[in-house]
C-alpha positions in Angstrom: 11.9 -4.1 -5.2 8.2 -4.7 -5.4 6.4 -5.9 -2.3 2.7 -6.4 -2.7 0.3 -7.3 0.0 -3.4 -8.4 -0.5 -5.6 -8.1 2.6 -9.0 -8.3 0.8 -11.4 -11.1 1.6 -14.6 -9.7 0.1 -14.9 -9.3 -3.7 -17.9 -7.0 -3.3 -16.0 -4.2 -1.6 -16.0 -0.8 -3.3 -12.3 -0.3 -4.1 -10.4 2.8 -5.0 -6.7 3.3 -5.7 -4.3 6.0 -4.7 -0.6 6.5 -5.6 1.9 8.4 -3.5 5.3 9.5 -4.5 7.7 9.0 -1.6 11.2 10.0 -3.0 12.8 9.4 0.4 11.8 5.7 0.3 14.9 4.3 -1.3 15.6 1.1 0.7 13.8 -2.0 2.0 13.9 -0.7 5.6 12.0 2.5 4.5 9.5 0.5 2.6 9.0 -1.9 5.6 8.1 1.1 7.9 5.5 2.3 5.4 4.1 -1.2 4.9 3.9 -1.8 8.7 1.9 1.4 9.0 -0.5 0.5 6.2 -1.1 -3.0 7.7 -2.7 -1.2 10.7 -5.2 0.9 8.8 -8.7 -0.4 8.4 -10.1 -0.4 4.9 -6.8 -0.9 3.1 -7.1 -4.1 1.0 -3.8 -4.2 -1.0 -0.7 -2.1 -1.4 2.7 -2.2 -3.0 5.9 -0.2 -2.3 8.3 0.3 -5.2 11.6 1.5 -3.8 13.2 1.8 -7.2 10.9 4.7 -8.1 9.8 5.8 -4.6 6.1 5.0 -5.2 3.4 3.5 -2.9 0.2 2.3 -4.5 -2.8 1.6 -2.2 -6.1 -0.1 -3.0 -8.7 0.7 -0.3 -12.3 0.3 0.5 -13.7 3.8 0.2 -16.8 3.0 2.2 -14.7 2.6 5.4 
């Protein structure tokens, strides 16, 4: 499962990327909990949760 969300509205943002291994994230419910948390963090522009490999990738504005 790949679920990607894009919250960026400004192309001039300084964007960095971070990857996190989350081996306990093995179902859609687990991914949804993580995604709901990421939705509430200012500066996060885009993220994807891959339950098949237990990985979350986050693109964020490092100036915030």
